[in-house]
C-alpha positions as a Markdown table, in Angstrom:
| # | Residue | x | y | z |
|---|---|---|---|---|
| 1 | Unk | 0.0 | 0.0 | 0.0 |
| 2 | Unk | 1.2 | 3.6 | -0.5 |
| 3 | Unk | 3.4 | 4.7 | 2.4 |
| 4 | Unk | 4.5 | 8.3 | 3.2 |
| 5 | Unk | 6.8 | 9.3 | 6.0 |
| 6 | Unk | 7.7 | 12.6 | 7.6 |
| 7 | Unk | 10.5 | 12.9 | 10.0 |
| 8 | Unk | 10.9 | 15.9 | 12.3 |
| 9 | Unk | 14.5 | 16.3 | 13.7 |
| 10 | Unk | 16.3 | 19.3 | 15.0 |
| 11 | Unk | 13.3 | 21.6 | 14.1 |
| 12 | Unk | 13.3 | 20.5 | 10.5 |
| 13 | Unk | 10.8 | 18.3 | 8.7 |
| 14 | Unk | 11.8 | 16.0 | 5.9 |
| 15 | Unk | 10.0 | 13.4 | 3.8 |
| 16 | Unk | 11.6 | 9.9 | 3.9 |
| 17 | Unk | 10.6 | 7.4 | 1.2 |
| 18 | Unk | 12.0 | 4.0 | 2.3 |
| 19 | Unk | 10.5 | 2.5 | 5.4 |
| 20 | Unk | 13.9 | 1.1 | 6.4 |
| 21 | Unk | 15.4 | 4.6 | 6.4 |
| 22 | Unk | 12.5 | 5.9 | 8.6 |
| 23 | Unk | 13.0 | 3.1 | 11.1 |
| 24 | Unk | 16.5 | 4.3 | 12.0 |
| 25 | Unk | 15.0 | 7.6 | 13.1 |
| 26 | Unk | 12.9 | 5.8 | 15.7 |
| 27 | Unk | 16.0 | 5.0 | 17.6 |
| 28 | Unk | 17.2 | 8.6 | 17.7 |
| 29 | Unk | 16.2 | 10.9 | 20.5 |
| 30 | Unk | 14.4 | 14.2 | 19.8 |
| 31 | Unk | 12.8 | 13.0 | 16.6 |
| 32 | Unk | 9.2 | 12.4 | 15.6 |
| 33 | Unk | 8.2 | 10.0 | 12.8 |
| 34 | Unk | 4.9 | 10.2 | 11.1 |
| 35 | Unk | 4.0 | 7.2 | 8.8 |
| 36 | Unk | 0.8 | 7.4 | 6.8 |
| 37 | Unk | -0.6 | 4.2 | 5.2 |
| 38 | Unk | -3.3 | 4.6 | 2.5 |
| 39 | Unk | -5.1 | 1.5 | 1.2 |
| 40 | Unk | -5.4 | -2.0 | 2.5 |
| 41 | Unk | -2.9 | -3.2 | 5.1 |
| 42 | Unk | -1.0 | -6.1 | 3.6 |
| 43 | Unk | 0.7 | -8.8 | 5.5 |
| 44 | Unk | 4.1 | -7.1 | 4.8 |
| 45 | Unk | 2.8 | -3.9 | 6.2 |
| 46 | Unk | 1.5 | -5.5 | 9.4 |
| 47 | Unk | 4.9 | -7.2 | 9.9 |
| 48 | Unk | 6.6 | -3.9 | 9.4 |
| 49 | Unk | 4.4 | -2.2 | 12.0 |
| 50 | Unk | 4.8 | -5.0 | 14.5 |
| 51 | Unk | 8.6 | -5.2 | 14.1 |
| 52 | Unk | 9.1 | -1.4 | 14.1 |
| 53 | Unk | 6.6 | -0.3 | 16.7 |
| 54 | Unk | 5.5 | -3.5 | 18.5 |
| 55 | Unk | 1.7 | -2.9 | 17.9 |
| 56 | Unk | -0.7 | -5.3 | 19.5 |
| 57 | Unk | -2.4 | -7.8 | 17.3 |
| 58 | Unk | -5.9 | -6.5 | 18.3 |
| 59 | Unk | -5.1 | -2.9 | 17.3 |
| 60 | Unk | -3.6 | -4.1 | 14.0 |
| 61 | Unk | -6.7 | -6.2 | 13.4 |
| 62 | Unk | -8.9 | -3.2 | 14.0 |
| 63 | Unk | -6.8 | -1.1 | 11.6 |
| 64 | Unk | -6.7 | -3.8 | 8.9 |
| 65 | Unk | -9.2 | -3.7 | 6.0 |
| 66 | Unk | -10.5 | -6.7 | 4.1 |
| 67 | Unk | -8.9 | -7.0 | 0.7 |
| 68 | Unk | -12.2 | -8.1 | -0.9 |
| 69 | Unk | -13.6 | -4.5 | -0.7 |
| 70 | Unk | -16.0 | -5.2 | 2.1 |
| 71 | Unk | -16.7 | -2.3 | 4.4 |
| 72 | Unk | -16.0 | -2.9 | 8.1 |
| 73 | Unk | -16.0 | 0.3 | 10.1 |
| 74 | Unk | -14.9 | 0.4 | 13.6 |
| 75 | Unk | -16.7 | 2.5 | 16.2 |
| 76 | Unk | -14.8 | 5.6 | 17.1 |
| 77 | Unk | -12.8 | 4.9 | 20.3 |
| 78 | Unk | -9.5 | 5.2 | 22.0 |
| 79 | Unk | -7.6 | 2.2 | 23.5 |
| 80 | Unk | -4.5 | 2.4 | 25.7 |
| 81 | Unk | -1.7 | 0.0 | 25.4 |
| 82 | Unk | 1.7 | -0.3 | 27.2 |
| 83 | Unk | 3.6 | 2.2 | 25.2 |
| 84 | Unk | 1.1 | 3.8 | 22.8 |
| 85 | Unk | -2.6 | 4.5 | 22.4 |
| 86 | Unk | -4.8 | 3.6 | 19.5 |
| 87 | Unk | -7.4 | 6.2 | 18.3 |
| 88 | Unk | -10.2 | 5.4 | 15.8 |
| 89 | Unk | -12.3 | 8.2 | 14.2 |
| 90 | Unk | -14.6 | 8.6 | 11.2 |
| 91 | Unk | -13.7 | 11.3 | 8.6 |
| 92 | Unk | -16.8 | 12.4 | 6.8 |
| 93 | Unk | -17.2 | 13.7 | 3.2 |
| 94 | Unk | -20.5 | 15.4 | 2.3 |
| 95 | Unk | -22.1 | 15.7 | -1.1 |
| 96 | Unk | -25.4 | 17.4 | -1.9 |
| 97 | Unk | -28.0 | 15.2 | -3.6 |
| 98 | Unk | -31.2 | 17.1 | -4.3 |
| 99 | Unk | -32.7 | 18.3 | -1.1 |
| 100 | Unk | -30.6 | 16.1 | 1.2 |
| 101 | Unk | -26.9 | 15.6 | 2.1 |
| 102 | Unk | -25.2 | 12.3 | 1.5 |
| 103 | Unk | -22.5 | 11.6 | 4.1 |
| 104 | Unk | -19.7 | 9.1 | 3.3 |
| 105 | Unk | -17.6 | 8.0 | 6.3 |
| 106 | Unk | -13.9 | 7.0 | 6.0 |
| 107 | Unk | -12.3 | 5.3 | 9.0 |
| 108 | Unk | -9.1 | 6.8 | 10.1 |
| 109 | Unk | -6.9 | 4.9 | 12.6 |
| 110 | Unk | -4.1 | 6.6 | 14.4 |
| 111 | Unk | -1.4 | 5.0 | 16.5 |
| 112 | Unk | 0.3 | 7.5 | 18.9 |
| 113 | Unk | 3.5 | 6.6 | 20.7 |
| 114 | Unk | 6.3 | 8.4 | 22.4 |
| 115 | Unk | 8.1 | 9.6 | 19.2 |
| 116 | Unk | 5.9 | 8.4 | 16.4 |
| 117 | Unk | 2.4 | 8.7 | 14.8 |
| 118 | Unk | 1.1 | 6.1 | 12.4 |
| 119 | Unk | -2.1 | 6.8 | 10.5 |
| 120 | Unk | -4.0 | 4.2 | 8.5 |
| 121 | Unk | -6.9 | 4.8 | 6.1 |
| 122 | Unk | -8.3 | 3.2 | 3.0 |
| 123 | Unk | -9.1 | 6.2 | 0.8 |
| 124 | Unk | -7.7 | 9.7 | 0.7 |
| 125 | Unk | -8.7 | 11.8 | 3.7 |
| 126 | Unk | -8.6 | 15.6 | 2.8 |
| 127 | Unk | -8.4 | 16.6 | 6.5 |
| 128 | Unk | -5.3 | 14.4 | 7.0 |
| 129 | Unk | -3.7 | 15.8 | 3.8 |
| 130 | Unk | -4.2 | 19.4 | 5.1 |
| 131 | Unk | -2.4 | 18.5 | 8.4 |
| 132 | Unk | 0.4 | 16.8 | 6.3 |
| 133 | Unk | 0.9 | 19.9 | 4.2 |
| 134 | Unk | 0.8 | 22.1 | 7.3 |
| 135 | Unk | 3.4 | 19.9 | 9.0 |
| 136 | Unk | 5.7 | 20.4 | 6.0 |
| 137 | Unk | 5.3 | 24.1 | 6.0 |
| 138 | Unk | 5.4 | 24.6 | 9.8 |
| 139 | Unk | 7.9 | 22.2 | 11.4 |
| 140 | Unk | 6.7 | 23.4 | 14.8 |
| 141 | Unk | 3.5 | 21.4 | 14.4 |
| 142 | Unk | 5.5 | 18.2 | 14.7 |
| 143 | Unk | 8.2 | 19.6 | 17.0 |
| 144 | Unk | 5.6 | 19.8 | 19.9 |
| 145 | Unk | 5.4 | 16.0 | 20.1 |
| 146 | Unk | 3.3 | 13.1 | 18.9 |
| 147 | Unk | 0.3 | 13.9 | 21.1 |
| 148 | Unk | 0.1 | 17.4 | 19.7 |
| 149 | Unk | 0.3 | 16.0 | 16.2 |
| 150 | Unk | -2.5 | 13.6 | 17.0 |
| 151 | Unk | -4.5 | 16.6 | 18.3 |
| 152 | Unk | -4.1 | 18.4 | 15.0 |
| 153 | Unk | -5.4 | 15.4 | 13.1 |
| 154 | Unk | -8.3 | 15.1 | 15.5 |
| 155 | Unk | -9.1 | 18.8 | 15.3 |
| 156 | Unk | -9.0 | 18.8 | 11.5 |
| 157 | Unk | -11.6 | 16.0 | 11.4 |
| 158 | Unk | -13.9 | 17.7 | 14.0 |
| 159 | Unk | -13.6 | 21.1 | 12.2 |
| 160 | Unk | -14.8 | 19.4 | 9.0 |
| 161 | Unk | -17.8 | 18.1 | 11.1 |
| 162 | Unk | -18.6 | 21.8 | 11.8 |
| 163 | Unk | -18.4 | 22.7 | 8.1 |
| 164 | Unk | -20.8 | 19.9 | 7.3 |
| 165 | Unk | -23.2 | 21.2 | 10.0 |
| 166 | Unk | -23.2 | 24.6 | 8.2 |
| 167 | Unk | -24.2 | 22.8 | 5.0 |
| 168 | Unk | -26.9 | 20.9 | 6.9 |
| 169 | Unk | -28.4 | 24.2 | 8.2 |
| 170 | Unk | -28.7 | 25.6 | 4.8 |
| 171 | Unk | -30.4 | 22.5 | 3.4 |
| 172 | Unk | -32.8 | 22.4 | 6.4 |
| 173 | Unk | -33.9 | 26.0 | 5.6 |
| 174 | Unk | -34.7 | 24.9 | 2.0 |
| 175 | Unk | -36.4 | 21.8 | 3.2 |
| 176 | Unk | -38.6 | 23.6 | 5.7 |
| 177 | Unk | -39.8 | 26.0 | 2.9 |
| 178 | Unk | -40.6 | 23.0 | 0.7 |
| 179 | Unk | -42.6 | 20.9 | 3.2 |
| 180 | Unk | -44.9 | 23.8 | 4.1 |
| 181 | Unk | -46.4 | 23.6 | 0.7 |
| 182 | Unk | -49.2 | 20.9 | 0.8 |
| 183 | Unk | -48.6 | 20.2 | -2.8 |
| 184 | Unk | -45.0 | 19.0 | -2.1 |
| 185 | Unk | -46.2 | 15.4 | -2.3 |
| 186 | Unk | -44.4 | 12.3 | -1.1 |
| 187 | Unk | -41.0 | 13.6 | -2.3 |
| 188 | Unk | -40.8 | 16.0 | 0.7 |
| 189 | Unk | -41.5 | 13.1 | 3.1 |
| 190 | Unk | -38.8 | 11.0 | 1.4 |
| 191 | Unk | -36.3 | 13.9 | 1.7 |
| 192 | Unk | -37.1 | 14.2 | 5.4 |
| 193 | Unk | -36.6 | 10.5 | 6.2 |
| 194 | Unk | -33.4 | 10.5 | 4.0 |
| 195 | Unk | -32.1 | 13.5 | 5.9 |
| 196 | Unk | -32.9 | 11.8 | 9.3 |
| 197 | Unk | -30.9 | 8.7 | 8.2 |
| 198 | Unk | -27.9 | 10.9 | 7.4 |
| 199 | Unk | -28.1 | 12.7 | 10.7 |
| 200 | Unk | -28.2 | 9.3 | 12.5 |
| 201 | Unk | -25.0 | 8.3 | 10.7 |
| 202 | Unk | -23.5 | 11.6 | 11.6 |
| 203 | Unk | -24.3 | 11.1 | 15.2 |
| 204 | Unk | -22.8 | 7.6 | 15.2 |
| 205 | Unk | -19.5 | 9.1 | 14.0 |
| 206 | Unk | -19.5 | 12.1 | 16.4 |
| 207 | Unk | -20.9 | 10.9 | 19.7 |
| 208 | Unk | -18.5 | 8.0 | 20.3 |
| 209 | Unk | -15.6 | 10.3 | 19.4 |
| 210 | Unk | -16.7 | 12.6 | 22.1 |
| 211 | Unk | -16.5 | 9.7 | 24.6 |
| 212 | Unk | -13.0 | 8.9 | 23.4 |
| 213 | Unk | -11.9 | 12.5 | 23.8 |
| 214 | Unk | -13.4 | 12.6 | 27.3 |
| 215 | Unk | -11.5 | 9.5 | 28.2 |
| 216 | Unk | -8.2 | 11.1 | 26.9 |
| 217 | Unk | -8.8 | 14.3 | 29.0 |
| 218 | Unk | -10.1 | 12.7 | 32.2 |
| 219 | Unk | -7.3 | 10.2 | 32.8 |
| 220 | Unk | -3.6 | 10.4 | 32.6 |
| 221 | Unk | -2.5 | 8.9 | 29.4 |
| 222 | Unk | 1.2 | 8.0 | 29.2 |
| 223 | Unk | 1.6 | 9.9 | 25.9 |
| 224 | Unk | -0.8 | 12.8 | 26.4 |
| 225 | Unk | 1.0 | 15.6 | 28.1 |
| 226 | Unk | -0.5 | 18.2 | 30.3 |
| 227 | Unk | 0.2 | 20.9 | 27.7 |
| 228 | Unk | -2.0 | 19.1 | 25.2 |
| 229 | Unk | -4.9 | 18.6 | 27.6 |
| 230 | Unk | -6.4 | 22.1 | 27.0 |
| 231 | Unk | -6.4 | 21.5 | 23.3 |
| 232 | Unk | -8.2 | 18.2 | 23.7 |
| 233 | Unk | -10.8 | 19.9 | 25.9 |
| 234 | Unk | -11.4 | 22.4 | 23.2 |
| 235 | Unk | -12.1 | 19.6 | 20.7 |
| 236 | Unk | -14.4 | 18.1 | 23.3 |
| 237 | Unk | -16.3 | 21.4 | 23.5 |
| 238 | Unk | -16.7 | 21.4 | 19.7 |
| 239 | Unk | -18.1 | 17.9 | 19.8 |
| 240 | Unk | -20.5 | 18.8 | 22.6 |
| 241 | Unk | -21.8 | 21.7 | 20.6 |
| 242 | Unk | -22.0 | 19.5 | 17.5 |
| 243 | Unk | -24.0 | 16.9 | 19.4 |
| 244 | Unk | -26.4 | 19.6 | 20.6 |
| 245 | Unk | -26.8 | 20.9 | 17.0 |
| 246 | Unk | -27.5 | 17.4 | 15.7 |
| 247 | Unk | -30.2 | 17.0 | 18.3 |
| 248 | Unk | -31.7 | 20.3 | 17.3 |
| 249 | Unk | -31.7 | 19.4 | 13.7 |
| 250 | Unk | -33.4 | 16.1 | 14.4 |
| 251 | Unk | -36.2 | 18.0 | 16.3 |
| 252 | Unk | -36.4 | 20.4 | 13.4 |
| 253 | Unk | -36.9 | 17.5 | 10.9 |
| 254 | Unk | -39.5 | 16.0 | 13.2 |
| 255 | Unk | -41.3 | 19.3 | 13.4 |
| 256 | Unk | -41.1 | 19.8 | 9.6 |
| 257 | Unk | -42.6 | 16.4 | 9.1 |
| 258 | Unk | -45.5 | 17.3 | 11.4 |
| 259 | Unk | -46.0 | 20.6 | 9.6 |
| 260 | Unk | -46.1 | 18.9 | 6.3 |
| 261 | Unk | -48.6 | 16.3 | 7.5 |
| 262 | Unk | -50.7 | 19.0 | 9.0 |
| 263 | Unk | -50.7 | 21.0 | 5.8 |
| 264 | Unk | -51.7 | 17.9 | 3.8 |
| 265 | Unk | -54.5 | 17.2 | 6.4 |
| 266 | Unk | -55.8 | 20.8 | 6.3 |
| 267 | Unk | -55.8 | 20.7 | 2.5 |
| 268 | Unk | -57.8 | 17.4 | 2.6 |
| 269 | Unk | -60.2 | 18.9 | 5.1 |
| 270 | Unk | -60.8 | 21.8 | 2.7 |
| 271 | Unk | -61.5 | 19.4 | -0.1 |
| 272 | Unk | -63.9 | 17.4 | 2.0 |
| 273 | Unk | -65.7 | 20.6 | 3.1 |
| 274 | Unk | -66.3 | 21.6 | -0.6 |
| 275 | Unk | -67.5 | 18.1 | -1.4 |
| 276 | Unk | -69.8 | 18.2 | 1.7 |
| 277 | Unk | -71.3 | 21.6 | 0.5 |
| 278 | Unk | -72.0 | 20.2 | -3.0 |
| 279 | Unk | -73.5 | 17.0 | -1.6 |
| 280 | Unk | -75.7 | 19.0 | 0.9 |
| 281 | Unk | -77.0 | 21.2 | -1.9 |
| 282 | Unk | -77.8 | 18.3 | -4.3 |
| 283 | Unk | -79.4 | 16.1 | -1.6 |
| 284 | Unk | -82.9 | 17.8 | -1.6 |
| 285 | Unk | -82.6 | 18.3 | -5.4 |
| 286 | Unk | -82.0 | 14.7 | -5.9 |
| 287 | Unk | -85.0 | 13.9 | -3.7 |
| 288 | Unk | -87.4 | 16.2 | -5.7 |
| 289 | Unk | -86.3 | 14.9 | -9.1 |
| 290 | Unk | -86.3 | 11.4 | -7.9 |
| 291 | Unk | -89.8 | 11.7 | -6.4 |
| 292 | Unk | -91.3 | 13.3 | -9.5 |
| 293 | Unk | -89.3 | 11.0 | -11.8 |
| 294 | Unk | -91.0 | 7.8 | -10.5 |
| 295 | Unk | -93.1 | 5.9 | -13.0 |
| 296 | Unk | -96.6 | 6.6 | -11.7 |
| 297 | Unk | -99.4 | 4.8 | -13.7 |
| 298 | Unk | -102.1 | 7.3 | -12.8 |
| 299 | Unk | -101.0 | 10.7 | -11.4 |
| 300 | Unk | -102.8 | 13.7 | -13.0 |
| 301 | Unk | -100.4 | 16.5 | -11.8 |
| 302 | Unk | -97.6 | 14.9 | -13.9 |
| 303 | Unk | -99.5 | 16.0 | -17.0 |
| 304 | Unk | -99.7 | 19.7 | -15.8 |
| 305 | Unk | -97.2 | 22.3 | -16.8 |
| 306 | Unk | -97.7 | 24.1 | -13.5 |
| 307 | Unk | -96.2 | 21.2 | -11.5 |
| 308 | Unk | -93.2 | 21.0 | -13.8 |
| 309 | Unk | -92.4 | 24.7 | -13.6 |
| 310 | Unk | -93.2 | 24.7 | -10.0 |
| 311 | Unk | -90.7 | 21.9 | -9.3 |
| 312 | Unk | -88.0 | 23.9 | -11.1 |
| 313 | Unk | -88.8 | 27.0 | -9.1 |
| 314 | Unk | -88.7 | 25.1 | -5.8 |
| 315 | Unk | -85.3 | 23.6 | -6.7 |
| 316 | Unk | -83.9 | 27.0 | -7.8 |
| 317 | Unk | -85.0 | 28.8 | -4.6 |
| 318 | Unk | -84.0 | 25.9 | -2.4 |
| 319 | Unk | -80.5 | 25.9 | -4.0 |
| 320 | Unk | -80.1 | 29.7 | -3.7 |
| 321 | Unk | -81.4 | 29.6 | -0.1 |
| 322 | Unk | -78.9 | 26.9 | 1.0 |
| 323 | Unk | -76.0 | 28.6 | -0.7 |
| 324 | Unk | -76.9 | 31.9 | 1.1 |
| 325 | Unk | -77.2 | 30.1 | 4.4 |
| 326 | Unk | -73.9 | 28.3 | 4.0 |
| 327 | Unk | -72.1 | 31.5 | 3.0 |
| 328 | Unk | -73.5 | 33.4 | 6.0 |
| 329 | Unk | -72.4 | 30.6 | 8.2 |
| 330 | Unk | -68.8 | 30.8 | 6.9 |
| 331 | Unk | -68.8 | 34.6 | 7.4 |
| 332 | Unk | -70.1 | 34.3 | 11.0 |
| 333 | Unk | -67.5 | 31.6 | 11.8 |
| 334 | Unk | -64.7 | 33.8 | 10.3 |
| 335 | Unk | -65.6 | 36.5 | 12.8 |
């Protein structure tokens, strides 16, 4: 799999290509090595990590990806081992699809030791690339230690969460305007449920990560210095705010669904009222025409023009009177 390595020594950051050359820096004091693996961990890669860093089999198993292309994502977490800790997070990419937002998670595994950081991911992670470029430009970013470098990676991922939340807020505004229209149809309902599924996936990525950061800040980790603790607490604050916003958006979606269903129900009630008025008007008319339309064998008034014109007059005035009565009822109810 593609392997990139950065080495920070004596305040300078250099890129090292061969893994064997990077291994010698691990034995030098005052250096920090960052290895980045992209793709599926092969057996050779796992042997390299075990021989160079002594990673536990369980953490390597969590970081490994099946070569058959199957997706097996780990829950965001942090695990402490003898001389390093293992951090799992989900980097999210967002794409707009119509009235909803499609979130695609990418697992990012980070091993943090005394003088090294090893990151493993299957596909490119833009947030990680930004930190990599920043480390090349600003050597101080790596000179502060492995825990500070791990913080910058974590902070980049969480900051992108906040950017996605801004996009979600804009989409929610558009969706709220759409669902108010009772003619929106079933597409609005489908958009709401699709949005709720994406928010659930977002929460599954963010909430466990908050628990992991809490664990890192509430206990003394062997490779998390006191100087890095305030930075981690800042990330924790961002995750708490993010969790609150996701809860708010979930409530907004539930409210939007209720508003849409109420609008559809009100529209249906108006249609039923119109049909009821029409049926009420035609009910006596149907009785009159049905009565006089029966096949009487001997009924003299049927042969008289007076009864025919009289029936029409009764139906006309009855219709006019009912329409006037119903109109006045509506006006009085409006007052």
